[in-house]
OpenMM code with the backbone's topology and positions (N, CA, C; nanometers):
from openmm import Vec3, app, unit

residues = "MET ALA THR SER LEU ALA GLN THR ARG SER ASN TYR LYS ILE PRO LYS LYS TYR PHE ILE SER GLY ILE VAL TYR PRO ASN ALA SER ILE GLU HIS VAL ILE GLN CYS SER LYS ILE MET ILE GLU GLU LEU GLN GLU ASP ASP TRP LEU VAL LEU CYS LEU GLY SER ASN ASP SER ASN PRO ILE LYS ILE GLY VAL GLU LEU SER SER LEU LEU LYS LYS GLN ASN LYS ALA LYS ILE LEU VAL THR SER VAL ILE".split()
positions = [
    Vec3(0.7596, 0.4648, 0.2944),
    Vec3(0.7872, 0.4674, 0.4565),
    Vec3(0.9079, 0.3917, 0.4758),
    Vec3(0.9028, 0.2464, 0.4088),
    Vec3(1.0545, 0.1887, 0.4512),
    Vec3(1.1707, 0.2451, 0.3907),
    Vec3(1.1497, 0.3213, 0.3169),
    Vec3(1.2725, 0.4050, 0.2724),
    Vec3(1.3188, 0.5195, 0.3657),
    Vec3(1.2373, 0.5863, 0.4185),
    Vec3(1.2477, 0.7128, 0.4906),
    Vec3(1.2891, 0.6602, 0.6427),
    Vec3(1.2308, 0.5440, 0.6550),
    Vec3(1.2528, 0.4696, 0.7947),
    Vec3(1.4513, 0.4159, 0.7871),
    Vec3(1.4639, 0.3628, 0.6634),
    Vec3(1.6046, 0.3301, 0.6478),
    Vec3(1.6682, 0.4546, 0.6642),
    Vec3(1.6418, 0.5456, 0.5641),
    Vec3(1.7253, 0.6649, 0.5747),
    Vec3(1.7657, 0.7273, 0.7205),
    Vec3(1.6938, 0.7491, 0.8074),
    Vec3(1.6753, 0.8130, 0.9435),
    Vec3(1.7513, 0.7024, 1.0484),
    Vec3(1.7705, 0.5754, 0.9941),
    Vec3(1.8541, 0.4387, 1.0612),
    Vec3(2.0046, 0.4329, 0.9718),
    Vec3(2.0305, 0.5484, 0.9131),
    Vec3(2.1612, 0.5294, 0.8320),
    Vec3(2.2603, 0.5082, 0.9105),
    Vec3(2.2778, 0.5580, 1.0120),
    Vec3(2.3928, 0.6213, 1.1346),
    Vec3(2.4284, 0.4782, 1.1986),
    Vec3(2.2829, 0.4018, 1.2010),
    Vec3(2.3123, 0.2616, 1.2479),
    Vec3(2.3670, 0.1618, 1.2097),
    Vec3(2.5153, 0.1289, 1.3035),
    Vec3(2.5740, 0.0178, 1.2307),
    Vec3(2.5274, -0.1119, 1.2183),
    Vec3(2.4919, -0.1832, 1.1552),
    Vec3(2.4445, -0.3161, 1.1894),
    Vec3(2.5649, -0.4326, 1.1580),
    Vec3(2.5906, -0.4859, 1.2267),
    Vec3(2.7129, -0.6192, 1.2265),
    Vec3(2.7312, -0.6634, 1.1012),
    Vec3(2.8594, -0.7181, 0.9969),
    Vec3(2.8519, -0.7597, 0.8562),
    Vec3(2.8027, -0.8915, 0.8892),
    Vec3(2.7869, -0.9660, 0.9795),
    Vec3(2.7402, -1.0817, 1.0046),
    Vec3(2.5904, -1.0982, 0.9717),
    Vec3(2.4973, -0.9776, 0.9675),
    Vec3(2.3927, -0.9838, 0.9198),
    Vec3(2.3500, -0.9331, 0.8007),
    Vec3(2.2548, -0.9831, 0.7496),
    Vec3(2.1927, -0.9338, 0.6547),
    Vec3(2.0526, -0.9506, 0.6524),
    Vec3(1.9948, -0.8162, 0.6797),
    Vec3(1.8434, -0.7395, 0.6638),
    Vec3(1.8043, -0.7339, 0.5350),
    Vec3(1.6741, -0.7643, 0.5292),
    Vec3(1.6133, -0.7346, 0.3688),
    Vec3(1.4628, -0.7085, 0.4394),
    Vec3(1.3813, -0.6211, 0.3532),
    Vec3(1.2584, -0.5865, 0.3778),
    Vec3(1.2003, -0.5609, 0.2736),
    Vec3(1.0615, -0.6185, 0.2545),
    Vec3(0.9849, -0.6048, 0.1619),
    Vec3(0.8353, -0.5484, 0.1829),
    Vec3(0.7917, -0.4384, 0.1169),
    Vec3(0.6652, -0.3869, 0.1702),
    Vec3(0.5749, -0.4087, 0.0518),
    Vec3(0.4681, -0.4690, 0.0966),
    Vec3(0.3681, -0.4806, -0.0159),
    Vec3(0.2178, -0.3775, 0.0248),
    Vec3(0.1989, -0.2870, -0.0121),
    Vec3(0.1118, -0.1897, 0.0520),
    Vec3(-0.0251, -0.2696, -0.0011),
    Vec3(-0.1537, -0.2818, 0.0953),
    Vec3(-0.2409, -0.3092, 0.0399),
    Vec3(-0.2654, -0.4510, 0.0187),
    Vec3(-0.1854, -0.5489, 0.0219),
    Vec3(-0.1921, -0.6904, 0.0454),
    Vec3(-0.2310, -0.7508, 0.1275),
    Vec3(-0.2975, -0.8441, 0.0454),
    Vec3(-0.3473, -0.9524, 0.1418),
    Vec3(-0.2316, -1.0544, 0.2031),
    Vec3(-0.2390, -1.1300, 0.2929),
    Vec3(-0.1600, -1.2302, 0.3478),
    Vec3(-0.1148, -1.3555, 0.1978),
    Vec3(-0.2139, -1.3649, 0.1547),
    Vec3(-0.2000, -1.4302, 0.0399),
    Vec3(-0.0843, -1.3713, -0.0787),
    Vec3(-0.0912, -1.2936, -0.0804),
    Vec3(-0.0381, -1.1913, -0.1750),
    Vec3(0.1024, -1.1896, -0.1311),
    Vec3(0.1356, -1.1345, -0.0083),
    Vec3(0.2604, -1.1525, 0.0531),
    Vec3(0.3621, -1.2769, 0.0615),
    Vec3(0.2547, -1.3643, 0.0994),
    Vec3(0.3417, -1.5179, 0.0856),
    Vec3(0.3724, -1.5514, -0.0490),
    Vec3(0.2880, -1.5129, -0.1380),
    Vec3(0.3113, -1.5421, -0.2767),
    Vec3(0.4016, -1.4710, -0.3511),
    Vec3(0.4066, -1.3739, -0.3095),
    Vec3(0.5668, -1.2880, -0.3685),
    Vec3(0.6557, -1.2998, -0.3528),
    Vec3(0.6574, -1.3810, -0.2284),
    Vec3(0.8041, -1.3647, -0.1385),
    Vec3(0.8388, -1.5462, -0.1382),
    Vec3(0.7483, -1.6063, -0.1907),
    Vec3(0.7881, -1.7456, -0.1876),
    Vec3(0.9330, -1.7771, -0.2109),
    Vec3(1.0062, -1.7483, -0.3140),
    Vec3(1.1266, -1.7896, -0.3345),
    Vec3(1.2047, -1.7525, -0.2107),
    Vec3(1.1942, -1.6297, -0.1809),
    Vec3(1.2782, -1.5894, -0.0411),
    Vec3(1.2837, -1.6693, 0.0652),
    Vec3(1.1088, -1.7165, 0.0736),
    Vec3(1.0953, -1.7745, 0.1836),
    Vec3(1.1062, -1.8980, 0.1731),
    Vec3(1.1806, -1.9757, 0.0758),
    Vec3(1.1928, -2.0973, 0.0561),
    Vec3(1.3465, -2.1208, 0.0714),
    Vec3(1.4345, -2.0207, 0.0393),
    Vec3(1.5747, -2.0213, 0.0665),
    Vec3(1.6008, -1.9922, 0.2316),
    Vec3(1.5162, -1.9731, 0.2987),
    Vec3(1.5460, -1.9369, 0.4432),
    Vec3(1.6089, -2.0209, 0.5410),
    Vec3(1.7157, -1.9954, 0.5940),
    Vec3(1.7684, -2.1678, 0.6748),
    Vec3(1.7122, -2.1310, 0.8426),
    Vec3(1.7813, -2.2244, 0.8974),
    Vec3(1.8110, -2.2295, 1.0544),
    Vec3(1.8013, -2.0778, 1.1197),
    Vec3(1.9161, -2.0229, 1.0927),
    Vec3(2.0185, -1.9222, 1.1846),
    Vec3(1.8601, -1.7944, 1.1428),
    Vec3(1.7824, -1.8193, 1.0187),
    Vec3(1.7728, -1.6896, 0.9734),
    Vec3(1.5805, -1.6630, 1.0368),
    Vec3(1.5368, -1.5621, 1.0425),
    Vec3(1.4032, -1.5102, 1.0764),
    Vec3(1.3202, -1.4394, 0.9856),
    Vec3(1.2060, -1.4825, 0.9990),
    Vec3(1.0893, -1.4283, 0.8893),
    Vec3(0.9862, -1.3432, 0.9818),
    Vec3(0.9889, -1.2074, 0.9373),
    Vec3(0.8753, -1.1244, 1.0451),
    Vec3(0.7736, -1.0996, 0.9329),
    Vec3(0.6971, -1.1403, 0.9705),
    Vec3(0.5573, -1.1049, 0.9035),
    Vec3(0.4542, -0.9948, 0.9759),
    Vec3(0.4259, -0.9091, 0.9085),
    Vec3(0.3687, -0.7906, 0.9884),
    Vec3(0.2023, -0.8146, 0.8943),
    Vec3(0.1103, -0.8633, 0.9275),
    Vec3(-0.0173, -0.9087, 0.8798),
    Vec3(-0.1570, -0.8447, 0.9287),
    Vec3(-0.2633, -0.7980, 0.9043),
    Vec3(-0.3736, -0.8344, 0.9551),
    Vec3(-0.4449, -0.6862, 0.8963),
    Vec3(-0.3890, -0.5757, 0.8346),
    Vec3(-0.4641, -0.4942, 0.7823),
    Vec3(-0.5546, -0.4882, 0.6933),
    Vec3(-0.5283, -0.5758, 0.6084),
    Vec3(-0.6107, -0.6038, 0.4781),
    Vec3(-0.6361, -0.7448, 0.4729),
    Vec3(-0.6717, -0.8264, 0.6077),
    Vec3(-0.7121, -0.9455, 0.6046),
    Vec3(-0.8326, -0.9598, 0.7109),
    Vec3(-0.9350, -0.9548, 0.6732),
    Vec3(-1.0681, -0.9433, 0.7856),
    Vec3(-1.1297, -1.1104, 0.7980),
    Vec3(-1.0871, -1.2192, 0.7171),
    Vec3(-1.0854, -1.3271, 0.7140),
    Vec3(-1.0012, -1.4372, 0.8365),
    Vec3(-1.0504, -1.4174, 0.9762),
    Vec3(-0.9110, -1.5138, 1.0619),
    Vec3(-0.8808, -1.6687, 1.0118),
    Vec3(-1.0069, -1.7285, 0.9675),
    Vec3(-0.9953, -1.8690, 0.8929),
    Vec3(-0.8865, -1.8463, 0.7778),
    Vec3(-0.9133, -1.7676, 0.6757),
    Vec3(-0.8219, -1.7543, 0.5593),
    Vec3(-0.6653, -1.7263, 0.6140),
    Vec3(-0.6995, -1.6689, 0.7100),
    Vec3(-0.5240, -1.6219, 0.7788),
    Vec3(-0.4900, -1.7236, 0.8254),
    Vec3(-0.5321, -1.8247, 0.8935),
    Vec3(-0.5059, -1.9569, 0.9568),
    Vec3(-0.4386, -2.0327, 0.8696),
    Vec3(-0.5360, -2.0408, 0.7535),
    Vec3(-0.4967, -2.1535, 0.6306),
    Vec3(-0.3517, -2.0600, 0.5605),
    Vec3(-0.3318, -1.9788, 0.5217),
    Vec3(-0.2057, -1.9629, 0.4646),
    Vec3(-0.1122, -1.9358, 0.5728),
    Vec3(-0.1119, -1.9202, 0.7087),
    Vec3(-0.0048, -1.9431, 0.8079),
    Vec3(0.0290, -2.0822, 0.7924),
    Vec3(-0.0432, -2.1532, 0.8062),
    Vec3(-0.0374, -2.2907, 0.7925),
    Vec3(0.0535, -2.3699, 0.6860),
    Vec3(-0.0377, -2.2991, 0.5622),
    Vec3(0.0347, -2.3278, 0.4563),
    Vec3(0.1982, -2.3151, 0.4733),
    Vec3(0.2170, -2.1828, 0.4938),
    Vec3(0.3340, -2.1328, 0.4948),
    Vec3(0.4294, -2.2225, 0.5746),
    Vec3(0.3657, -2.2764, 0.7176),
    Vec3(0.4437, -2.3350, 0.8043),
    Vec3(0.5140, -2.4839, 0.7390),
    Vec3(0.4348, -2.5275, 0.6462),
    Vec3(0.4520, -2.6844, 0.5895),
    Vec3(0.5868, -2.6629, 0.4738),
    Vec3(0.5490, -2.5334, 0.4131),
    Vec3(0.6890, -2.5266, 0.3559),
    Vec3(0.7998, -2.4726, 0.4096),
    Vec3(0.7710, -2.3926, 0.5494),
    Vec3(0.9082, -2.3684, 0.5569),
    Vec3(0.9056, -2.3889, 0.7212),
    Vec3(1.0118, -2.4960, 0.7333),
    Vec3(1.0310, -2.5424, 0.8790),
    Vec3(1.1826, -2.5440, 0.9020),
    Vec3(1.2285, -2.4836, 0.8638),
    Vec3(1.3631, -2.4419, 0.9190),
    Vec3(1.3978, -2.2785, 0.9731),
    Vec3(1.3497, -2.1818, 0.9316),
    Vec3(1.3703, -2.0788, 0.9939),
    Vec3(1.2770, -2.0186, 1.0951),
    Vec3(1.2893, -1.9624, 1.1432),
    Vec3(1.2103, -1.9005, 1.2971),
    Vec3(1.0941, -1.8007, 1.2375),
    Vec3(0.9905, -1.7986, 1.2550),
    Vec3(0.8569, -1.7065, 1.2270),
    Vec3(0.7990, -1.5962, 1.2960),
    Vec3(0.8057, -1.5113, 1.3277),
    Vec3(0.7572, -1.3989, 1.3769),
    Vec3(0.6328, -1.3385, 1.3439),
    Vec3(0.5079, -1.3700, 1.3651),
    Vec3(0.3840, -1.3033, 1.3124),
    Vec3(0.3432, -1.2029, 1.3832),
    Vec3(0.3050, -1.0915, 1.3192),
    Vec3(0.2728, -0.9711, 1.4331),
    Vec3(0.1424, -0.9274, 1.3649),
    Vec3(0.0408, -0.8448, 1.4187),
    Vec3(-0.0642, -0.7926, 1.3504),
    Vec3(-0.0664, -0.6703, 1.3702),
    Vec3(-0.1120, -0.6072, 1.2403),
    Vec3(-0.1070, -0.4845, 1.2122),
    Vec3(-0.2825, -0.4543, 1.1925),
    Vec3(-0.3258, -0.4028, 1.2882),
    Vec3(-0.4787, -0.3563, 1.3107),
    Vec3(-0.4978, -0.2091, 1.3418),
] * unit.nanometer
topology = app.Topology()
chain = topology.addChain("A")
for resn in residues:
    res = topology.addResidue(resn, chain)
    for name in ("N", "CA", "C"):
        topology.addAtom(name, app.Element.getBySymbol(name[0]), res)
């Protein structure tokens, strides 16, 4: 799905000052997404954004809160947007 979306947007010109990266983990939990993205997350800087689309495979709101809290403790530079996919 991400590949087809990128292909449909190929005529859209993103200014060269931006670097956009996307990773899709189908059927993954929030814990898996954060673990697999750990190196990338740790390298984010103040001007960076991290957008997490979570929820379709996480039914325990306490675990989601714990994982997000852990992420925020590790990454306090970048701006983080969390959205739910339900």
